[in-house]
C-alpha positions as CSV (number, residue, x, y, z in Angstrom):
1,X,78.8,94.7,77.0
2,X,77.5,97.2,79.5
3,X,78.0,100.9,79.7
4,X,81.4,102.5,78.2
5,X,83.7,103.9,80.5
6,X,86.7,106.0,79.2
7,X,90.1,106.5,81.1
8,X,92.0,109.5,80.0
9,X,95.7,109.4,81.1
10,X,98.9,111.0,80.0
11,X,100.8,107.8,79.1
12,X,100.2,104.2,78.5
13,X,102.6,103.1,81.1
14,X,101.0,105.2,83.7
15,X,97.8,103.5,83.2
16,X,99.3,100.0,83.6
17,X,101.3,101.1,86.5
18,X,98.7,103.2,88.5
19,X,95.2,102.5,87.3
20,X,95.1,98.8,86.1
21,X,93.4,97.4,89.4
22,X,90.9,100.1,89.0
23,X,90.1,99.4,85.3
24,X,89.9,95.7,85.9
25,X,87.3,96.5,88.6
26,X,85.2,98.5,86.0
27,X,85.6,95.6,83.5
28,X,84.6,93.2,86.2
29,X,81.6,95.3,87.0
30,X,80.4,95.1,83.4
31,X,81.8,98.1,82.0
32,X,83.3,98.3,78.5
33,X,86.7,99.9,79.2
34,X,88.3,102.3,76.8
35,X,91.8,104.1,77.4
36,X,92.8,107.4,75.8
37,X,96.7,108.0,76.2
38,X,99.9,108.7,74.4
39,X,100.9,105.0,73.3
40,X,104.6,103.9,73.7
41,X,105.3,100.3,73.8
42,X,102.5,99.0,75.8
43,X,99.6,98.6,73.5
44,X,99.5,94.8,73.5
45,X,99.4,94.7,77.3
46,X,96.5,97.0,77.6
47,X,94.5,95.2,74.9
48,X,95.4,91.7,76.4
49,X,93.2,93.0,79.4
50,X,90.2,93.4,77.2
51,X,90.4,97.4,77.0
52,X,90.2,99.4,73.8
53,X,93.2,101.6,73.3
54,X,92.9,105.0,71.5
55,X,96.3,106.8,70.8
56,X,96.7,110.4,71.8
57,X,99.3,112.8,70.3
58,X,100.1,114.9,73.2
59,X,103.2,115.5,75.8
60,X,102.7,116.0,79.4
61,X,105.3,118.6,79.6
62,X,103.8,120.8,76.6
63,X,102.5,124.1,77.9
64,X,101.6,125.7,74.7
65,X,98.0,126.9,74.6
66,X,97.7,125.9,70.9
67,X,98.7,122.3,71.7
68,X,96.4,122.3,74.7
69,X,93.5,123.2,72.2
70,X,94.5,120.5,70.0
71,X,94.5,117.9,72.8
72,X,90.9,119.0,73.9
73,X,89.5,119.0,70.2
74,X,91.4,115.3,69.9
75,X,89.8,114.1,73.0
76,X,86.3,115.5,72.2
77,X,86.5,113.8,68.9
78,X,87.1,110.3,70.7
79,X,84.3,110.9,73.3
80,X,82.0,111.7,70.4
81,X,82.9,108.4,68.6
82,X,83.0,106.1,71.7
83,X,79.8,107.8,73.4
84,X,80.8,106.6,76.8
85,X,78.5,106.9,80.2
86,X,81.6,108.0,82.1
87,X,84.7,109.7,81.6
88,X,87.4,109.2,84.2
89,X,90.3,111.9,83.9
90,X,93.4,110.8,85.7
91,X,95.7,113.5,87.2
92,X,95.5,117.4,86.7
93,X,96.4,117.8,83.0
94,X,93.7,115.2,81.8
95,X,91.2,116.7,84.3
96,X,91.5,119.9,82.5
97,X,91.6,118.7,79.0
98,X,89.0,116.2,79.5
99,X,86.7,118.4,81.5
100,X,86.8,121.0,78.7
101,X,86.3,118.2,76.1
102,X,83.5,116.8,77.8
103,X,81.5,120.1,78.0
104,X,78.2,120.0,76.0
105,X,78.0,116.3,76.1
106,X,74.8,116.1,78.1
107,X,74.7,112.4,78.9
108,X,78.5,112.1,79.9
109,X,79.4,111.9,83.5
110,X,83.0,112.6,84.5
111,X,85.1,111.4,87.4
112,X,88.5,113.1,87.9
113,X,91.3,112.1,90.0
114,X,93.5,115.0,91.4
115,X,96.6,113.2,92.7
116,X,98.8,115.3,94.8
117,X,97.4,118.4,93.3
118,X,100.4,118.5,91.0
119,X,103.6,120.7,90.8
120,X,101.6,123.8,91.5
121,X,101.1,123.1,95.0
122,X,104.7,122.6,95.5
123,X,105.8,126.0,94.1
124,X,107.5,128.5,96.6
125,X,107.3,132.3,97.1
126,X,104.9,134.8,95.6
127,X,104.7,133.1,92.3
128,X,103.8,130.0,94.1
129,X,101.0,131.6,95.8
130,X,99.5,133.1,92.6
131,X,100.0,129.9,91.0
132,X,98.1,128.1,93.8
133,X,95.2,130.8,93.6
134,X,94.9,130.4,90.0
135,X,94.8,126.5,90.2
136,X,92.2,126.8,92.9
137,X,90.0,129.1,91.0
138,X,90.4,126.9,87.8
139,X,89.7,123.7,89.8
140,X,86.5,125.2,91.3
141,X,85.3,126.1,87.7
142,X,86.1,122.7,86.4
143,X,85.0,120.4,89.3
144,X,81.7,122.0,90.3
145,X,80.0,121.3,87.1
146,X,76.8,119.0,86.8
147,X,77.5,115.3,86.5
148,X,80.9,115.7,87.9
149,X,82.6,113.6,90.7
150,X,86.3,114.3,92.0
151,X,88.3,111.5,94.0
152,X,91.1,112.6,96.3
153,X,93.3,109.9,97.5
154,X,94.1,111.3,100.9
155,X,92.4,113.5,103.4
156,X,94.5,116.3,103.1
157,X,94.0,116.6,99.2
158,X,90.4,116.3,100.1
159,X,90.6,119.4,102.6
160,X,92.4,121.3,100.0
161,X,89.9,120.7,97.3
162,X,87.2,121.6,99.7
163,X,89.0,125.0,100.3
164,X,89.3,125.8,96.9
165,X,85.4,125.8,96.9
166,X,84.5,122.4,95.7
167,X,81.1,121.2,96.8
168,X,81.4,118.5,99.4
169,X,78.8,116.4,97.4
170,X,81.2,116.4,94.5
171,X,84.1,114.9,96.4
172,X,84.8,111.6,97.5
173,X,87.9,109.9,99.2
174,X,89.2,106.6,97.7
175,X,92.5,105.2,98.7
176,X,94.1,104.8,95.2
177,X,93.7,102.0,92.9
178,X,94.2,99.1,95.1
179,X,97.0,96.6,95.6
180,X,97.1,93.0,94.5
181,X,97.7,91.4,98.1
182,X,97.4,88.0,96.7
183,X,100.2,88.7,94.2
184,X,102.5,90.9,96.5
185,X,103.0,88.8,99.7
186,X,105.7,89.0,102.6
187,X,109.0,87.1,102.2
188,X,111.8,86.7,104.8
189,X,114.4,89.3,104.8
190,X,117.5,88.5,102.6
191,X,120.3,87.1,104.5
192,X,123.8,88.5,105.0
193,X,125.2,91.4,106.6
194,X,124.3,94.0,104.2
195,X,121.1,96.0,104.8
196,X,119.4,97.0,101.5
197,X,117.3,100.0,101.4
198,X,115.4,100.6,98.1
199,X,113.6,103.7,96.5
200,X,111.1,103.0,93.7
201,X,109.9,105.7,91.5
202,X,110.9,108.1,89.0
203,X,114.2,109.8,89.0
204,X,112.8,113.2,90.3
205,X,113.9,115.9,92.5
206,X,110.5,116.1,93.9
207,X,110.7,112.6,95.0
208,X,113.6,113.7,97.4
209,X,116.4,111.8,95.8
210,X,119.0,114.4,96.5
211,X,118.1,114.4,100.3
212,X,118.2,110.5,100.1
213,X,121.9,110.6,98.6
214,X,123.0,113.1,101.2
215,X,121.6,110.9,103.8
216,X,123.2,107.8,102.3
217,X,126.6,109.5,102.5
218,X,126.0,110.2,106.2
219,X,125.1,106.6,106.6
220,X,128.2,105.3,104.9
221,X,130.4,107.7,107.0
222,X,129.0,105.9,110.0
223,X,130.4,102.5,108.4
224,X,126.9,100.9,108.5
225,X,126.7,97.9,106.2
226,X,123.9,99.6,104.0
227,X,123.4,99.5,100.3
228,X,121.1,102.0,98.6
229,X,119.1,100.6,95.5
230,X,117.3,103.3,93.2
231,X,114.6,101.5,91.1
232,X,113.1,103.4,88.3
233,X,113.7,105.6,85.3
234,X,114.2,109.1,84.3
235,X,111.2,111.2,83.3
236,X,112.4,114.0,81.0
237,X,108.7,115.4,80.4
238,X,108.9,116.3,84.1
239,X,110.4,119.7,85.0
240,X,111.7,118.1,88.3
241,X,113.5,115.3,86.1
242,X,117.2,114.9,87.6
243,X,120.0,115.1,84.8
244,X,121.4,112.0,83.5
245,X,125.0,113.0,84.4
246,X,123.9,113.7,88.2
247,X,122.2,110.2,88.1
248,X,125.6,108.5,86.5
249,X,127.6,110.1,89.2
250,X,125.7,108.8,91.9
251,X,126.2,105.3,90.7
252,X,129.9,105.8,91.2
253,X,129.6,106.5,94.9
254,X,130.1,103.6,97.3
255,X,127.1,101.4,98.2
256,X,124.7,102.9,95.6
257,X,123.2,100.6,92.8
258,X,120.9,101.9,90.0
259,X,118.4,99.3,88.8
260,X,116.4,101.1,86.1
261,X,112.9,99.9,85.4
262,X,111.9,96.9,87.6
263,X,109.1,94.6,86.3
264,X,108.9,92.1,89.1
265,X,108.4,94.3,92.2
266,X,107.7,91.4,94.5
267,X,111.2,89.9,93.8
268,X,112.5,93.5,94.3
269,X,111.1,93.7,97.8
270,X,112.1,90.2,98.5
271,X,115.9,91.1,98.1
272,X,115.2,94.7,100.3
273,X,115.0,95.3,104.0
274,X,113.8,98.8,103.9
275,X,111.5,100.9,101.7
276,X,112.4,104.5,101.7
277,X,110.4,107.6,100.0
278,X,111.6,111.2,100.9
279,X,109.1,112.6,98.6
280,X,107.8,116.5,98.9
281,X,104.2,115.4,98.3
282,X,102.4,112.3,97.0
283,X,98.6,111.5,96.3
284,X,98.9,108.0,97.7
285,X,102.4,106.6,96.8
286,X,102.3,103.1,95.0
287,X,105.6,102.3,95.6
288,X,104.9,102.3,99.6
289,X,101.7,100.4,99.3
290,X,103.6,97.7,97.4
291,X,106.3,97.7,100.2
292,X,103.6,97.3,102.6
293,X,101.8,94.4,100.8
294,X,105.5,92.7,100.9
295,X,105.8,93.2,104.5
296,X,108.6,95.9,104.4
297,X,109.1,98.5,106.9
298,X,109.1,102.0,105.4
299,X,110.9,105.4,105.9
300,X,109.2,108.3,104.4
301,X,108.8,112.1,104.7
302,X,105.9,113.5,107.0
303,X,104.0,115.0,103.9
304,X,100.6,114.4,102.6
305,X,100.0,110.9,101.0
306,X,103.2,109.4,102.6
307,X,101.9,109.6,106.0
308,X,98.5,108.1,104.8
309,X,100.4,105.0,104.3
310,X,103.2,105.1,107.0
311,X,102.1,105.6,110.4
312,X,105.1,106.5,112.6
313,X,106.3,103.9,114.9
314,X,103.6,101.4,113.6
315,X,104.4,100.6,110.0
316,X,107.5,102.7,109.5
317,X,109.3,105.9,110.4
318,X,108.4,109.4,109.4
319,X,111.1,112.1,109.0
320,X,111.1,115.9,108.3
321,X,111.0,117.1,104.8
322,X,114.5,117.9,103.1
323,X,116.4,116.7,106.3
324,X,119.3,114.4,105.3
325,X,120.5,114.1,109.0
326,X,116.9,112.9,110.3
327,X,116.7,110.6,107.2
328,X,120.1,109.1,107.8
329,X,119.2,108.6,111.5
330,X,116.1,106.7,110.6
331,X,117.8,104.6,108.1
332,X,120.6,103.8,110.8
333,X,117.9,102.9,113.3
334,X,116.0,100.4,111.0
335,X,119.2,99.0,109.7
336,X,120.5,98.1,113.2
337,X,117.2,96.8,114.6
338,X,115.9,93.6,112.9
339,X,113.2,93.1,115.4
340,X,111.6,96.6,114.7
341,X,111.8,96.2,110.8
342,X,109.9,92.8,111.1
343,X,107.3,94.5,113.5
344,X,106.7,97.3,111.3
345,X,106.6,95.3,108.2
346,X,103.8,92.9,109.8
347,X,101.7,95.8,110.6
348,X,102.3,97.3,107.2
349,X,101.1,94.1,105.5
350,X,98.0,94.0,107.8
351,X,97.1,97.5,106.6
352,X,97.7,96.7,103.0
353,X,94.9,93.4,103.4
354,X,92.6,95.7,105.3
355,X,92.7,99.2,104.1
356,X,94.5,99.3,100.5
357,X,93.8,95.8,99.1
358,X,92.4,95.7,95.5
359,X,89.3,94.1,96.7
360,X,88.4,96.9,98.9
361,X,89.0,99.8,96.4
362,X,87.6,97.8,93.5
363,X,84.2,97.8,95.5
364,X,84.2,101.4,96.1
365,X,85.3,102.4,92.4
366,X,82.6,100.2,91.1
367,X,80.1,101.7,93.3
368,X,81.2,105.2,92.1
369,X,81.1,104.2,88.3
370,X,77.6,102.6,88.6
371,X,76.2,105.9,90.2
372,X,78.0,108.1,87.5
373,X,76.7,106.0,84.7
374,X,73.1,106.9,85.7
375,X,73.8,110.4,86.2
376,X,75.6,110.9,89.3
377,X,75.3,114.1,91.1
378,X,73.2,116.7,89.3
């Protein structure tokens, strides 16, 4: 085997859903891949890829300084035993835990993914401003260290990191982990008069689900033949998680289906007409990338991350943040115009092939790993 690469992620499911193409690219480039994560039911799936999985005892939502220190010590112990050339921290908490755990390990290079800049970027008011200031100071301390590179998934996150004082030579723009455009392919729209609008993601308020439900009610008032599908599960460790009782009340409303976790995403989009994501902010939304690969027209909020996948009038429609009237109008427009849906979906598929495919992103990430394995940026 070649040099060792360690991924530090919060959960095993997140590694498989969001970082598997990247890890496969590393494996195919000759790296010995290790994964540090809290392990649920997916050990066998990760190990079947030829990766070595190491279980961590931590919780994403735990903000205890004691638990944070224990996590740093636990990760550091794994790094000393594995002795990797590169550590890739995925998301904000792993970046802080892994960055501190790697201090003093002189031969270790560190790659960070800061996806969407976390909930700190979404906080409002004076408290939010203080939180963002503190986040910026902490990131500048953490990310400007030798042998450290940070990957942003969209240009606005890159600009924000630069504004925090991160040195330009320590930043790189790579669009996500790559989408398997061979496995996810376009299919004809499902027949019948009902137009199926599908959301894929966690059941979080930050994803704009309450706005989506309000928009759906407006669409139903217009007597348009629209059904809303919500595919995904609750995330109790996230402060933005929508209560189970509220989710249950939505299912009782006309034209709403709750699908839970969906494993065959290609089959899901084959049974849908429109993809929707009214999120408050994203790094680079996987659900929209997958919908693009499947040739589906999209509706999303005009916010960072979403607008990097959805080009208004080209691959989908963009609407203002938290505006159910505008969202309902966009749904109604696409529901009533099959030709427009097909035009937008075809362009979305082309972008998936030429900008977001696994092959394109794999080449970029493999190059980065090789650079960092021999020292990277001093």
